N, C-alpha and C positions, 0 to 999 in steps of 0.2 A: 840832932846833928846836920851841923850847917851844907847842904849839898849845893857849890855859887852850880850852873850849870848849865852856862855858856855867859860869854861875851864878846862886846861888837868895841873896836878902838873905829875911829872917826881919821882918817886922813889923816897925816903932819897939818899940821898949818892950818885946818879948815876945825878946828873944834876937837875939844882939848879935854875931852870928854871918855867915860869906856860906860857903858852900856850892857848890864850884865841882870840875869837873872837867881836869885838868889829863895831858900827857902828861910831865908833863917829865923821869920817870924811865928813863923808854924805854917803857911800857904804858901807858893809860888809865886815872888812878885819880881817889878821891874825896881832896879835899880841906877842909876848914874852917878858917878866918881868920877875927881878929879885924873886924870894920868899922872901926870908928873910927881905922884905924890898922895898919887889915894886916899883924898883932904877930899873935904865938904862934900859927902853920901846927902846923898837924896836918892829917899822913895818915890818910885816917880805912880805905883797903881796902889789901893790897897782892897780888896774884893773876896770873898772864900771860896771862889774859883778859878782861882791862878792864873798867872800873867807867863805867858814865856815865849822865848826863841828871839826877844828882841833883836834892836838892829840897826844900824844908821840909816837912811834914806838915803842915794846919791851925793846931793850936795849938804849931807853929815847935822840938814838943817832938825829936822824930826827922828823922830825914837820910834821906831813900828814896833809891835808886836803881837802877843795872840792871845787869848781866852778860849779855853777849851768849851763849857757849851750858856748857850748859845756861843758858839763858833761865830764869833768876834774879831777886828782888828782892833786897836787904839797908835791913837798916834799922837806925839806926845813937841809941842817945839819950844 
């Protein structure tokens, strides 16, 4: 069962994407999708430990997320 855990939309007019975490492929990974119409879904991470708690940087240019072991932070632009 797909469990979409957290999503964050960038401020209006800055970045038209929503970033979210989901376990739809077996482990929790980070995705982005167009906010306006849910198109152009893109998986940003692909690892065995999962990635979670995605959010946008204050200027909405970077997607920041966590990975559990070893505890690391990832950044995508």
